[in-house]
C-alpha positions in Angstrom: -30.8 1.2 -8.5 -28.8 3.9 -7.0 -30.6 3.9 -3.5 -31.0 0.1 -3.1 -28.1 -0.8 -1.1 -27.8 1.8 1.2 -27.4 0.0 4.6 -24.0 -1.4 4.9 -21.9 -3.0 7.4 -18.2 -0.5 7.7 -15.3 -0.9 9.7 -14.4 2.6 11.9 -12.3 3.9 13.2 -12.7 6.5 16.1 -10.1 8.9 17.7 -9.7 11.8 20.1 -8.3 14.9 18.0 -5.8 16.6 20.7 -3.0 17.9 17.8 0.4 18.6 19.2 3.7 19.7 17.8 6.3 17.0 18.3 9.9 18.5 19.7 11.8 14.9 19.2 11.1 14.9 15.1 9.5 11.6 15.6 6.7 13.0 14.2 6.0 16.3 12.9 2.8 17.0 13.9 0.6 14.3 16.5 -2.7 14.7 16.2 -5.1 11.7 17.4 -5.1 10.0 20.2 -6.9 6.3 21.7 -7.7 4.5 18.5 -10.9 3.0 18.9 -12.1 0.0 16.2 -16.0 -0.7 15.6 -17.8 -2.4 12.9 -21.4 -0.1 12.3 -24.1 0.1 10.0 -24.3 3.5 8.1 -26.0 4.1 5.2 -24.6 5.0 1.8 -27.3 8.4 1.0 -27.7 9.4 -2.4 -25.6 8.6 -5.4 -23.3 11.5 -7.0 -22.7 11.7 -10.8 -19.5 10.4 -11.8 -19.5 7.7 -9.1 -19.7 4.5 -8.9 -21.9 2.0 -6.1 -20.0 -1.2 -5.4 -20.5 -4.0 -3.2 -17.3 -5.1 -2.2 -16.3 -8.9 -2.7 -12.7 -8.8 -1.1 -10.7 -5.7 0.7 -6.7 -5.8 1.7 -5.1 -5.1 4.8 -2.0 -3.1 5.0 0.6 -1.8 7.5 -0.9 1.9 7.1 -4.2 0.7 9.0 -2.3 -1.6 11.5 -0.5 1.9 12.6 -3.7 3.8 13.0 -5.6 1.5 15.0 -2.7 1.2 17.3 -0.8 3.9 19.9 2.5 4.5 21.2 3.0 5.2 24.9 1.2 8.7 24.8 -1.9 6.9 23.5 -0.7 8.9 19.5 -2.3 6.4 16.8 1.4 5.5 15.3 0.5 6.5 11.3 2.9 8.9 9.9 0.3 8.8 6.5 -1.6 11.8 6.1 -4.8 11.2 8.0 -8.1 13.0 9.2 -10.9 11.3 11.8 -13.7 13.3 11.8 -16.2 13.3 14.4 -18.1 10.4 13.4 -14.8 8.3 12.6 -13.4 7.2 9.6 -14.0 4.2 7.5 -10.3 2.0 6.7 -9.4 0.1 4.2 -7.6 1.2 0.9 -7.2 -1.5 -1.1 -10.2 -3.6 -2.9 -11.9 -5.0 -5.7 -15.6 -5.3 -6.0 -18.8 -5.8 -8.1 -20.4 -2.4 -9.7 -24.1 -2.4 -9.0 -25.6 1.4 -10.1 -23.5 4.6 -11.7 -23.7 7.7 -11.6 -25.2 10.4 -13.7 -22.3 11.1 -16.6 -20.4 7.0 -16.7 -20.3 5.2 -19.9 -17.2 3.1 -19.3 -18.6 1.5 -16.5 -21.7 -0.7 -15.9 -23.8 -2.7 -13.5 -21.8 -5.8 -13.2 -18.4 -4.6 -13.9 -15.9 -6.4 -11.6 -13.5 -2.9 -10.6 -10.3 -2.5 -8.8 -9.7 0.3 -7.6 -6.8 3.1 -6.8 -6.4 4.5 -3.5 -5.4 8.2 -4.1 -7.9 10.7 -4.8 -6.4 13.7 -7.3 -8.0 17.0 -7.9 -6.9 17.3 -12.2 -6.3 20.4 -11.9 -3.3 21.7 -9.6 0.1 22.2 -10.8 1.0 18.5 -10.2 -1.9 17.5 -12.2 -1.5 19.3 -14.5 2.1 18.3 -15.3 0.9 14.5 -15.0 2.3 14.4 -11.6 -0.4 12.5 -9.9 0.8 11.0 -7.1 2.0 14.1 -6.2 -1.5 16.2 -6.7 -1.4 19.4 -3.6 -5.2 18.2 -3.3 -5.0 14.6 -3.0 -7.1 12.4 -1.2 -6.0 9.2 0.6 -8.8 6.5 0.7 -9.7 4.9 3.9 -7.4 8.0 5.8 -8.3 10.7 4.3 -11.6 9.9 3.3 -13.7 6.6 3.8 -13.0 3.5 2.9 -12.7 0.3 1.3 -13.7 -2.0 4.8 -17.4 -2.1 4.1 -20.1 -4.7 2.5 -21.3 -1.4 -0.1 -19.1 1.6 -0.8 -19.5 4.9 -3.2 -16.2 5.4 -5.2 -15.5 8.0 -8.0 -15.0 6.5 -11.5 -12.1 8.1 -11.9 -10.4 5.4 -9.7 -11.6 2.2 -10.8 -10.2 -0.5 -13.5 -12.1 -2.6 -15.2 -10.8 -6.0 -14.3 -13.5 -8.5 -15.8 -10.5 -9.8 -17.8 -8.4 -10.5 -15.4 -11.6 -12.1 -12.9 -13.4 -15.2 -13.9 -11.9 -17.1 -11.1 -10.7 -16.6 -7.7 -7.0 -16.6 -8.5 -7.6 -13.1 -10.1 -10.6 -12.0 -7.6 -7.5 -12.3 -5.6 -4.7 -10.6 -7.4 -7.2 -7.4 -8.4 -7.5 -7.0 -4.9 -3.7 -6.5 -4.7 -3.4 -4.2 -7.8 -3.3 -0.9 -5.3 0.4 -2.7 -2.8 1.7 -4.1 -6.7 1.1 -0.4 -8.2 3.0 0.6 -5.0 5.9 -1.3 -5.4 6.1 -1.1 -9.9 6.4 2.6 -8.9 9.9 2.4 -6.6 10.9 -0.8 -9.3 10.2 2.0 -11.9 11.4 5.1 -10.5 14.5 3.3 -9.4 15.4 2.6 -12.7 16.2 -1.3 -12.2 17.5 -2.4 -15.4 18.5 -6.2 -16.6 21.9 -7.0 -14.4 21.0 -5.0 -11.3 21.8 -6.0 -7.7 18.5 -5.0 -6.0 18.3 -5.4 -2.3 15.1 -4.9 -0.5 14.6 -4.1 3.1 11.1 -5.5 4.3 9.2 -8.7 3.0 5.4 -7.1 3.9 3.5 -7.0 0.7 5.4 -4.3 -0.7 9.0 -5.7 -0.4 7.8 -9.0 -1.8 6.5 -7.3 -4.9 9.6 -5.5 -5.6 11.0 -8.6 -5.5 8.9 -10.2 -7.9 8.8 -7.1 -9.9 12.7 -6.7 -10.1 12.9 -10.6 -11.2 10.1 -11.5 -13.4 10.1 -7.6 -15.1 12.5 -5.1 -14.8 15.5 -7.6 -15.0 17.3 -7.8 -12.0 20.7 -10.6 -12.0 20.2 -10.8 -8.2 17.6 -10.4 -5.3 18.2 -10.1 -1.8 15.3 -9.2 1.0 15.7 -8.5 4.4 13.8 -9.6 7.1 13.1 -9.8 11.3 10.2 -12.7 10.5 11.2 -15.7 9.2 7.8 -16.7 7.9 8.0 -13.4 5.7 11.5 -13.2 4.5 10.6 -17.2 3.5 8.0 -16.3 1.8 9.6 -13.7 -0.6 12.4 -16.2 -0.9 11.0 -17.6 -3.9 11.8 -14.3 -6.0 15.3 -14.1 -4.4 18.9 -15.0 -4.2 19.5 -14.7 -1.1 17.2 -14.1 2.2 18.7 -12.2 5.4 17.9 -11.7 9.1 18.1 -8.3 10.3 21.4 -9.4 12.4 23.1 -10.5 9.1 26.8 -8.7 9.2 26.9 -9.5 5.3 24.5 -7.5 3.8 26.6 -4.1 4.6 28.8 -5.4 1.8 26.8 -6.4 -1.1 27.6 -4.5 -3.8 24.2 -3.2 -4.8 22.5 -1.3 -7.5 19.5 -0.6 -5.5 18.6 -0.3 -2.2 14.3 -0.6 -1.5 13.5 0.2 2.1 10.1 -0.7 2.1 10.3 -1.9 6.2 10.0 1.5 7.8 13.3 1.2 10.0 15.0 4.2 8.4 18.7 3.3 10.1 18.8 0.5 6.9 20.0 3.0 5.2 22.7 4.3 7.2 23.6 0.9 7.7 23.8 -0.5 4.2 24.5 2.5 2.2 28.7 1.9 2.2 28.0 -1.5 0.4 25.8 0.5 -2.7 28.1 0.6 -5.7 29.1 3.6 -7.6 25.5 5.4 -9.4 23.7 3.2 -7.4 20.0 4.3 -6.2 18.2 4.2 -2.8 14.3 4.2 -2.6 12.4 5.6 0.6 9.5 3.3 0.2 8.2 2.7 3.8 7.0 4.9 6.3 8.4 5.1 9.9 8.6 8.6 11.2 12.0 8.7 11.9 14.3 10.7 11.2 17.2 10.2 8.5 20.7 10.6 10.0 23.5 10.1 7.9 27.6 10.3 8.5 28.4 9.1 4.5 27.6 11.8 2.8 31.0 11.9 1.5 30.6 8.5 0.2 26.8 9.5 -1.0 28.1 12.8 -3.1 31.8 10.7 -4.5 29.9 8.0 -5.7 27.0 9.9 -7.0 24.1 7.8 -5.1 20.5 8.8 -5.4 18.3 9.2 -2.9 14.9 9.5 -3.7 11.4 9.4 -2.0 8.6 7.5 -3.3 4.7 7.7 -3.0 1.8 6.0 -4.4 0.9 4.3 -7.5 -0.9 6.4 -10.0 0.4 7.3 -13.9 -0.5 3.9 -14.9 1.2 1.2 -13.1 -2.4 -0.7 -12.4 -2.8 -1.4 -16.4 0.5 -2.8 -16.6 0.0 -4.7 -13.7 -3.3 -5.9 -15.4 -1.8 -6.5 -18.8 1.3 -8.4 -17.4 -1.2 -10.8 -14.7 -3.7 -11.4 -17.6 -0.4 -12.7 -19.9 0.3 -15.0 -16.5 3.5 -12.8 -16.0 2.7 -11.7 -12.2 1.2 -14.2 -10.3 -0.4 -11.9 -7.9 -2.2 -13.5 -5.9 0.7 -15.8 -5.0 1.5 -12.8 -2.2 -2.2 -13.9 -0.2 -1.2 -16.1 2.9 -4.9 -15.7 4.7 -8.5 -14.4 4.2 -10.6 -12.6 7.0 -13.9 -14.3 7.0 -15.7 -11.2 8.0 -15.7 -7.8 9.3 -16.1 -8.5 13.0 -13.2 -10.8 12.6 -11.3 -8.3 11.2 -11.7 -5.6 14.1 -10.5 -8.6 16.3 -7.6 -9.2 13.9 -6.7 -5.5 13.5 -6.3 -5.2 17.3 -4.6 -8.4 18.4 -2.0 -8.4 15.5 0.8 -10.2 16.0 0.0 -13.3 14.1 -1.1 -11.1 11.2 2.7 -10.0 10.9 4.5 -12.7 12.1 2.7 -15.5 9.8 1.3 -13.7 6.7 2.3 -11.6 4.0 -1.3 -10.2 2.3 -4.4 -11.0 4.2 -7.6 -9.9 2.4 -11.0 -9.6 4.1 -13.7 -11.4 2.3 -16.9 -9.2 1.9 -19.7 -10.7 0.7 
């Protein structure tokens, strides 16, 4: 069984490796140039111990995927996330759900037929951070779809350690789509948890893409915020997220600078939003940096931060229990995860075209999935 499903179609990015050191602080290191996409047939090869062979059902598209295939005026890829593109290219994609076809030696907690959702970070389990239980800060972590091959593929081999059994929530199409969204929902969960949102807090979120959408949903339905506002330049996105918000704002709205906020979540990657809004943050407020944009953080209100005791923190990842909590809440009908999904792309070939010409993915959608079965 382990070698039956070797042929697969994958969406692969190729690029020229031309590392240079940036002097303008836009990125510390610029490495890959001239990204190119192609759908390719590849073989999975032999199954490894402690791995699962999975037939993918849905994979989710993330802003990081868009940034990998887009380039700046000099031709360098836009993403500032850790990235390794080998000579043979990198299979993209780090969010998804699939059906287990076979299990490697040493696996006892999964069996063929199980539906699994996947974490996107493979940790070493042995560095100091892992031994302290700080898995999101693993010193030797590898990111699926960025530093090792990802999920935009009809079949994948994944470490069993990153799989979550989703049998209980995938009995219908809504549940299957929800399982495909566990990764972005988990990232949003950690942002809400780390910022200590609690009953009565006022929460302002920059960015109404999937991460901002789920931050708004979780703030309202789970963490007890009394007021939620969201800011985005795209009309569709801010109105779609508005179901979880008391107010929605265009980026040009001056009111967002004076809202008396407990928690700010910056999920758009536009780091200048912090300078703009910080005067309206309450004493002991918290500011979470979630979206990556590669921009420098410049603040001329440091005295305000000191005087008001404002906490500024970066949040990365979703490990440490977020998936399990979200699955439990979804099963209890507390989190309508699939409501973020606004489009399903029908093939890897269609996805290739949509990633290259992605304006409609951003301007007319929130979470977009691709079907792989």
